C-alpha positions in Angstrom: 18.1 24.8 -11.1 15.1 23.1 -10.6 15.2 20.7 -7.3 14.2 17.1 -8.4 14.9 15.3 -5.2 11.7 13.6 -4.0 10.6 14.0 -0.3 9.5 11.3 2.2 5.7 11.0 1.4 3.7 12.3 4.5 3.0 9.9 7.8 0.6 7.6 6.4 1.9 6.3 3.0 1.9 2.7 4.6 -0.2 0.3 1.9 -2.6 0.0 4.6 -3.1 4.1 5.3 -3.9 4.6 1.5 -7.2 6.4 1.2 -8.9 8.7 -1.6 -8.9 8.4 -5.3 -5.9 8.6 -7.5 -5.3 8.9 -11.5 -3.2 6.8 -12.9 0.0 9.0 -14.6 0.1 7.4 -17.9 3.7 9.5 -18.6 5.2 8.0 -15.6 3.6 4.3 -15.7 3.7 1.3 -18.1 1.3 -1.2 -19.4 3.7 -3.6 -20.8 3.5 -7.3 -22.7 6.1 -9.9 -23.3 5.7 -12.9 -26.3 7.7 -15.4 -27.3 8.7 -15.0 -31.2 9.8 -17.9 -33.2 10.4 -19.8 -29.7 13.8 -18.5 -29.7 13.4 -14.9 -28.0 11.0 -12.6 -26.7 9.1 -9.1 -28.0 8.2 -6.7 -25.7 5.6 -4.1 -26.5 3.3 -1.8 -24.8 0.4 0.2 -24.9 1.1 4.0 -25.1 -2.3 5.5 -24.7 -4.5 4.7 -21.5 -6.6 6.0 -18.9 -7.1 4.6 -15.1 -8.7 5.4 -12.0 -7.9 3.8 -8.3 -10.2 4.4 -5.2 -9.6 3.3 -2.1 -11.5 3.2 1.0 -11.1 2.1 4.8 -11.0 -1.3 3.9 -9.7 -3.2 0.8 -13.2 -4.4 -0.1 -13.8 -0.3 -1.3 -10.6 -0.6 -3.3 -11.8 -0.3 -6.9 -9.6 -0.1 -9.7 -10.5 0.4 -13.7 -8.4 1.5 -16.6 -8.9 2.1 -20.1 -6.5 1.0 -22.7 -6.5 2.5 -26.6 -5.5 -0.5 -28.6 -4.5 1.3 -31.4 -1.5 2.4 -29.5 0.1 -0.6 -29.3 4.1 -0.3 -29.6 6.7 -3.0 -30.3 9.2 -0.9 -31.5 8.3 -1.8 -35.5 6.2 -0.3 -37.2 5.3 -3.4 -39.8 4.7 -5.7 -36.5 2.6 -2.7 -34.8 0.4 -2.7 -38.0 -0.3 -6.4 -38.1 -0.9 -6.3 -34.6 -4.0 -3.7 -35.2 -5.7 -6.3 -37.7 -8.2 -8.8 -37.3 -5.3 -11.3 -36.9 -4.6 -9.5 -33.4 -6.5 -6.7 -32.0 -8.8 -5.4 -34.7 -8.6 -2.0 -33.4 -11.4 -1.2 -36.0 -14.0 -2.8 -34.4 -12.8 -3.0 -30.7 -10.7 0.3 -30.2 -10.4 -0.2 -26.5 -9.4 -3.0 -23.9 -11.1 -2.7 -20.3 -10.2 -3.3 -16.8 -12.0 -3.5 -13.5 -11.5 -4.7 -10.6 -13.8 -7.0 -8.7 -11.6 -8.0 -5.3 -8.9 -6.7 -3.8 -7.4 -8.9 -1.3 -3.6 -7.6 0.8 -1.4 -10.9 0.9 0.7 -9.0 2.9 1.7 -5.6 4.1 3.2 -4.6 1.0 0.9 -6.3 -1.7 -2.1 -6.6 -3.0 -4.0 -9.2 -5.2 -6.7 -7.7 -7.6 -9.1 -9.6 -9.6 -10.7 -8.0 -12.3 -12.5 -8.2 -15.6 -10.5 -8.2 -18.4 -12.2 -7.2 -21.8 -10.1 -7.6 -24.9 -11.8 -7.8 -28.0 -15.2 -8.1 -26.7 -14.4 -11.2 -24.6 -14.5 -11.1 -21.1 -12.1 -12.8 -18.9 -11.5 -12.5 -15.0 -7.7 -12.0 -14.5 -5.7 -12.1 -10.9 -2.6 -9.8 -10.6 -0.4 -9.4 -7.4 0.8 -5.8 -7.1 3.7 -4.7 -5.0 3.6 -1.6 -3.5 6.7 0.5 -4.5 5.7 3.1 -2.0 4.5 7.1 -1.8 6.3 10.0 -2.1 5.5 14.1 -2.6 6.6 14.8 -6.0 8.7 18.7 -6.4 5.1 19.5 -7.4 3.3 18.9 -4.2 1.9 16.0 -5.7 1.2 13.0 -3.8 2.3 10.0 -6.0 1.8 5.9 -5.0 3.6 3.4 -7.1 2.7 -0.4 -7.8 4.3 -2.9 -9.8 2.8 -6.3 -11.1 2.7 -8.9 -13.4 0.5 -12.0 -14.6 0.0 -14.3 -17.7 -2.7 -14.8 -20.1 -3.5 -17.2 -23.0 -4.0 -14.7 -25.9 -6.6 -17.6 -27.5 -8.8 -16.8 -24.7 -9.5 -13.4 -26.2 -10.2 -14.9 -30.0 -6.3 -14.2 -30.9 -5.8 -17.5 -32.6 -3.7 -16.4 -35.6 -0.3 -18.1 -35.8 2.1 -19.6 -38.3 3.7 -23.2 -37.9 7.4 -23.6 -38.0 9.5 -25.7 -40.1 11.9 -26.7 -36.9 8.9 -27.4 -35.1 6.6 -24.9 -32.4 5.1 -22.0 -33.8 5.9 -18.2 -34.8 4.1 -16.5 -31.8 3.6 -17.7 -28.4 -0.3 -18.3 -26.9 1.2 -17.1 -23.5 1.6 -13.5 -22.8 2.9 -11.9 -19.8 1.6 -8.5 -18.8 3.8 -6.4 -16.9 2.7 -3.0 -15.2 4.4 -0.8 -13.6 1.9 2.2 -12.1 2.0 5.7 -10.8 -1.0 6.8 -9.7 -1.4 10.7 -8.3 -3.7 11.3 -5.2 -6.7 14.1 -6.9 -7.4 17.2 -4.7 
């Protein structure tokens, strides 16, 4: 029998004390999104293939975050919809196989929250986005790996990235909302 109980992380895992480089663990992280469909419900999806890193230093100015997402890995639990999202109407995965994010500025809002600004590139269009991340804590897992967790969300307009496909509804409104909410949950492992 394996003991799966998490032990408290060593002293120094307060957000202000994190230092070193970390690799995002995609098996325990989620890069998701929410869009309103037909003006009456929300559809959730995620990207299943991504990689990223977080490097911290002695000061917040030294923090950098980078993420690369494979757009073809989009998953909304509906193969037909996923297929449409991969076309030129939306992500055009044949032409733009990746989405990237690279931080440009990090600020502490309080002892448990980071505001990370950065460049988000989708379909060859780069826009600045800001995401507030709550620090979920740190722990040493049963395999001796030091982990940290962050959760954050932000909204954007898909039309800003050239995704303007839509269909009008006879009752008014449109089939797919322009406003998209990104929901991010990150588990990152400290590099040896």
